[in-house]
N, C-alpha and C positions, 0 to 999 in steps of 0.2 A: 504492499501499499505507502501512494506517496505521499510528500509531505501536506501537498495540501488537502489530501486525502485524508488524512489524520484531524489536519485543521476542522475541516468541514464537519467532522464523527464528531468533536469536542463541542462542537456548536448545538448541535443535533441532540447528541447526549443530556448536555448540561438544559437543552430544552427543555427535552423532556422527562428530565428528574425535576423538572420545576412544578411541570406540570404535576404529578405523583406529588408532590410533596405539599400543594395548593391542594387534593382533593383530601391529604391525610389532615388542613387543618380546619377544611370546611366540613369534618366528618362530625367533629366536635360542636357543631353546630345543630346537627339533628337528632331532633329530639322524640316525630311522626312525621306521617308520613307528607300532613302537611307541608311543615317543611325541605324532606326529601325531595317529593316536586315542584313545589314552590316560592324555599326559600324560604318560608314562613312570612311571604308578602313582606322583604324586606329590601329590596336591592335599590340601591340607589342609580340617581337619572344617566349618568356619566356610563353604570356596568348596564344598562337598562339596554339605554340606544346601541350602545356601543357589540354587546351579547349578540342583541339579537341581529345585527347587521352581519357578526361577523358567522353566526348561527346560519344562517343566509345565503354569505359569501362563501359555498364554498370551492374545492380546487380549481370552477374553471374559469373565478375572475383572474386567478396567475398563469392558468392553464389556455384552456380552452376560450378565453377571449381575446387575449393577444395573437393566441394563432388562427384562429380567423379573418380577424384583421388582417395577419403575416399573409395568407394566403390569398384575398380576396377586396382586401379594399378596408374601408372604415362603413360601408352601409349597411351591410348583416352585422359588424361588431353594433355600430352606432344606436342601430332602431332596436337591435337587441337591451342597450344599456340606457336610453331611452325611457320603454316600457318600460323595465324594472325602477329605473328613477321616478318615475312617475305614481306607478305601484307603491311602490316604499313609500313618500308624503304622503299621497293620501290613507295608506293604512292608517299611518303614525295621526294624521287629521284627526280623522272623521271614523276609525273602531278605538282607537288607543284608550281611550279615557271615557266610554261606554263600555267599553267591555268590565275594563278595571271592577268600575262598581257596580255593574250588572251582576257577574261572579261572585262578587264579595254578599251580595245582598241576595242572588237567590241561591241561595245552601251554601255560600261558600267554597262555591267552586274550585277543584284546585285541577280540574282535566277540561278541556273542549266537548267530550262529549257528558260529562259528567253538567257540564254546563245547559247543553239542552236538555237534558233529561229533565232538571230543577226549573229551568224557564220556563217549560211548558207541562210541567208537574205531570210527566209521563211517571208515574208509580211501580208501571212494570219495569220501566229502564227499559224500554225497545231501543231507543234512542242512543243511548250511552253502548248496550251491544253491539248494534250494529255499526254505530262510527266507531268503538275501541275497531273492532273487527277489520272496518277499511283501513283504519290509521296500523291494522298490523300488515295488510296487504303490501302499504307500499312505501311501509318503511324499511321493513326486512332489506329487502331487495336494497333502496337506496341505504343504510347501513354499508352492504357488505358493498356496495359501488368506493365508499370511504375506504374500509379496510383494502379492499385490493387498490387501493391506490396510493394509500401509504406504501402498499409494499409492491408495487412497481418503481415508486420512488427507490426505495434504498437498494432495487437488484438494483437496476440501470447503474444506479450512483455505483453501486461497490460492488458489484457483479455477486452478489449474495443472492440465495436460494432464493424467489419469489413466496412459495406457500412460510418457509421462516421467518424473513420481511415481513411481512402479512402477518403472521400470527402476534412475533413480537409488539407490533404497531397498535393489535386488537388489542394487547393487552394490559401495554397503558391506559388504553382510551378507556377500557373496562373499568382498571384498575382509580382513577380518581373519580371516573365517574360514580361508581358502585361505593366508592370510598365515601365522600361527598356529595350527590344526588344533584340537583340544579343548581344550591348554589355554588357549587364548584366549579359545573358545569358555564355556570354567567360568569364565575368570576375568570377562569379559564380563557375562556370565549374571550370577552376583554382587554387578556393578557396577550392575546394569538390578534389580534383586532390591531396592536398594537407594534406586533412584529408583521404580522400582512402589511402597512405603511411603510415602515421601514425597510421592507423589502424592495415593495415598488415605487420608493423613492430611493433608493440605491441602484437596480435598475436602469430607472431610467435615466439618469445621471450619466452613468457609468456609458450605459447602451450611445447617447448622447454626443459624449468625450470621443468614442471610435471608430463610428459613424461619418465622425468628421466635421461636428456642428448641427445646428437647426440649419441654415440655408442648406447643406445639405440632404438633410433626411428630407427634406420641402424637394428640393433638385429631384430626388430619384423617387419618389411618391410621382411627383406631376409629369415625370415621364411615361408614367404606366397609365394607359388609357380608361378611363371607369376608374381608375383607384382612392381617388380622394374625392369625390361625392357617396351624395346620398342617393339618388336617382336608378346609380349604375355601378355595378361592382367590374373587376378586373376576372378575368379569366385565366391564371396562369399558365393552362395549357398550351392553349392557343395564343395568346397572348396578345388577345385580344378584350373591345369593353362587350358588356354585357347589360342587358337591360335590366332595373331590380322592380317587379310588378308588384304593382299594388297589395296583392294580396301577401306577397311574403311581407308588406311591409303591416298590413293587420295582424299579421300573424306574430311579428316578433313585439308590435306594442302590448299584445293581449299577453304575454308572461304576465304582465304586472297587474290581470286579475289576479293572478296566485297568492295573491300575500296575501289575500283576505281568508285563503284557508288553510293557511301553513299552523300547524299547531305548534308547532316549538319556535316560532315568531310570538302565536299569539300569547304565549306561555308569559313572553315578557310583560308583554304591556300587564297580564294579571296580577306580577306580583310584583310590580313597584310599589316600592314603602307608604310616597305621598302621589296620588293621580295628577296631584296642580304640576308637578314635576315632569309627567309628562310633556310641555309643553319646550321644556332645556331638551329635553331627550328627542324628541321631536326635529329640535335643528340641528342637533348633533351626529343625528344619524344620516338625515337628509342631503347636509354638507358630507358627511365621509362618506357616501354613495356614491355619489353625483364625481366629486373629484380623484376616488381609488376606476369608479367604471369608466369616465377619460381617462387615465393614465394608463389603466391595463388594456385600453383600446390602442393609442399609442404608443404602448412599449413593442404591440403587433408591427406599425410601421417604423418604428428606430429599427428590429430588427431585420424586416428586411433591407433598411440602407449598412445596413454591417455585413449582411452577404454579400452586399453590391458592391461593397470596401474588400470583401476576404478576409473579413475578419473570424464569418463563421459563414458554415457551411449554407446550401441551399438546401432549405427543408419545405418537404412535401407529402401531402395529403398528411398524416395524423403524427405523424412526427412533428409539423410547426405549433404541435399545442407542447411541445416542451424545450420554445424560443427562448424559457427563463431559464429554464436548465442550462441551456448553453449558455446562457448569455454569464450563466453563477457558475459556470466552468472554467470557460475563459478569466472574468474576474480573480478565479485561483491561482492562477498562471502569474500574480503580479507582484508575487511575496505571502508572508503568513500574513501580516494583518489584512491584506483584502480577500485572501482561505479563510479566514474565521468573516469578513464579511456574506461572503458566498455562500459558506455555512448559515447567516443569520438570514439570509434567503430562503435556503433550500427550508431550514426551519419553517418560512412564514410561507413554502408550500406546505408541508407538512403540517401549520397550523392552520391552514384555510380549509383543509382537508378535516382534519379532527375536529373543529369548532363544529362543524356538519355534525357527526357522527354520534358525536357524544351526546347534541341534544335531539338528532331521532330518535338513539339507542332510550333516552331518558321517554319521550314521548310514543315511544314503542311500548316499554315495561312498563309506563302507567297505565297506558291501553289497556293491557292484560290482567297486572296486577289489582290497576285500581279500579277498569269501569268494568269489566269482565270476570273478577274475585272478590270484589272488594266486599262485598256482603258478607262472605264464606272469611275473612280474613278479619270485618269488623264485628262477626257477634262472639269472636274471642274475648274483644276488650283488651287485647294485649298490642301493647306500641310496639313494645320489643321482638314482636312476630309478625309485626305487617309493615316493619321497617327489615324485616328479614328477608320476608316474602319479595318485597320491593327489587332488594339486590337481590335474591335470586331468581327473580323474573328477567330481571334485569340481563345477567351472566347466560340463559337458557337462550337469551333473543338473539346474544352477542355471537353465542354459539355457532348456531341456525346460520346466521349472515356469514359467517368466516366458514363455514360449509361451503355454500352459497358464493365465495369469491376466493377459495380455491384453483381455483382457471383464471388463470392471467388473461387467458385468450377468450373469456366469457361474453356472452351480450349483455353483462349488466350495467357496462356504463348504460348505455344506450335506456336504459330504463329512470334516467335521471330526471330526461324531459316528461316523460308518460307520469312519472310519478309527483310532479311537479303540476301537472293538469289533472292529476288526480285528485291531490288535493283539492287546487283550485275549487274544480265542481263539486268537491263533494262537499264540502264544508264552506268553502268563500261565498255563498248565496244564501245556507242560512245562520250562517252568521250575520250576515246582513240584513235578512231578515226580521230574525229572531232582534237584533237591537233597534229597529229600524219602524219596522211595522208590528201595530198593537193587534191587526185581527188576523195574524196566521199562527196554526197549530201547529200540535203535537205531528196532525195527518200532511198536512202543506211541507213540513221539517224533512220528517221521514220520506215524503213522498220525494222530495226536491236529494235528498241524500242519494239516492238510490237508483233515481233517472240519471245526476250525475254522473256517479261511480260509470253504474253502465254504459251510460256514453260516452264516455271517453273511452272506453275498450271496444266499443263499437267505428265511431268514426276511424279514432286511431288503424284498428286490422281491416275492417270494408267498407269504408267511404272514403277514405284518403287513398289508398291507391288508385284510388281510379285519375287523378290526378287533374289536371286543368280548375278550375272553379273551385273543387273539393279538393281539395290540395292543401289546407286552413289547419293550421294548430290546431290538436282537438282539443284545449281547454276552450275557445271561444264557443262552440256548438255545446259544448256540453255545460257548460257557465250558464250559457243562453236558457238551456231547455230545464235543465235543473231550478232556475229562477222561474219559469214559467208554470213551473209542475205545483211549485207552492202554493203561486198566486192562484193557479185553476185549483187544487186540492182544498185546498185553506177558504174558499171562497165554497163550495161543495160540501162540506161538509161546519158541521157543529163550534160557531165560532166562540173562542176562550171562554174561561168563567170569568165574572167579576173579580176574584182573588189573581188570578194572571193578569186583566187587563191595570186590577193598579200598582197590582209591583210597578207594568213598564212604565206608567204614567209617573209613579212616584222617582224610578230611576229616571 
């Protein structure tokens, strides 16, 4: 192993050790399942803001988005970034404060499915059970993709066995999450967002310097037809300009709808100590997201200029997603301090993956232990048993996710956008109608949940392959169908009780 690799390894080991230490420290604050799954609703505004965004911005921020911009220009990556930035702001603006208040009033709900059942007085807990099942369906493969991304990173960097690297990464993530629960996940996500920011900044500055300065980067991008416009893209194979259809723009912006249904992000809103501090959280989160997305897109443009001057090899296909890894590797060859900085960059990629995986793991385990098995555990009245059940469930889900992730060539990575669509369509409309429409009832919520989830599968595998006008991201049609079903079924069934309406008005 070279000196550069040793320095990189030291930086990453320090980072992983720090995450486990945070988990150990946070474990002392977990006295019951409310603490474990919601941090006792004691998060500060900065931790709320940054942990929400770090858990959202998985490795695609440091890999997928720059890789997309590197290959085809700013249109595809840019419209995606715009959709996500708008979705982030609107979610914080209209959902955050109301869901924090409503989940506290409606039975002190600690999970999204339990909020639905409490909100609509669903005493048979049908909404809670169905919601939990959907969370498990979409989150286990999503978590597996996070484990696999960590394994691939270590495997490609150090030439170690993929499965061993993936398992070690999973053990670290499970370790600090099982020890410290939600508080550990949120605190580590806050730290990880800082590391991600540092990584983006280092790559941005170093890349511009190696590419010959900003004028050289712009000149190279302008020389490629369609590369720098939002209405056309660059075809790297043919070297020509291609139109960017309006249907693609709609699909990319539709990504923003997913935020309304993301359990691991909505939990941050529910967990803040003081709802009045959500305004500060919104501003911090929005600014960070806009800057991070813009820098990530620009890094793809800068990376292409670095390839043009011969500093990096030309990347094709999915290899373009390793652009930041390639830049970090180049940086590490400039001495010990740059090698440590390169280690920080790679820890940033690791952080972006881990911050999402830990939140998904926690949300999936809460769906099983709290929403599906909660009554059985609660009947014992033993808080220690409830905590142990929560930890055991988390471990079991992690094992299943690791088994799914054992094949480095599996199609688990393609499930990320599919899972985003699934959560957005299953939970997003139900959340919005539960918070803003007093006439909605549990039958409408159930119809919206099931129809949204079903339409994601139907559109993805039956309609979208038809191409043409049907080739639109499955989240948009599924979200629309779910909204329609909530309205239609709610109006065709019995109106909510006086008790439910009075609680809605009070909130």
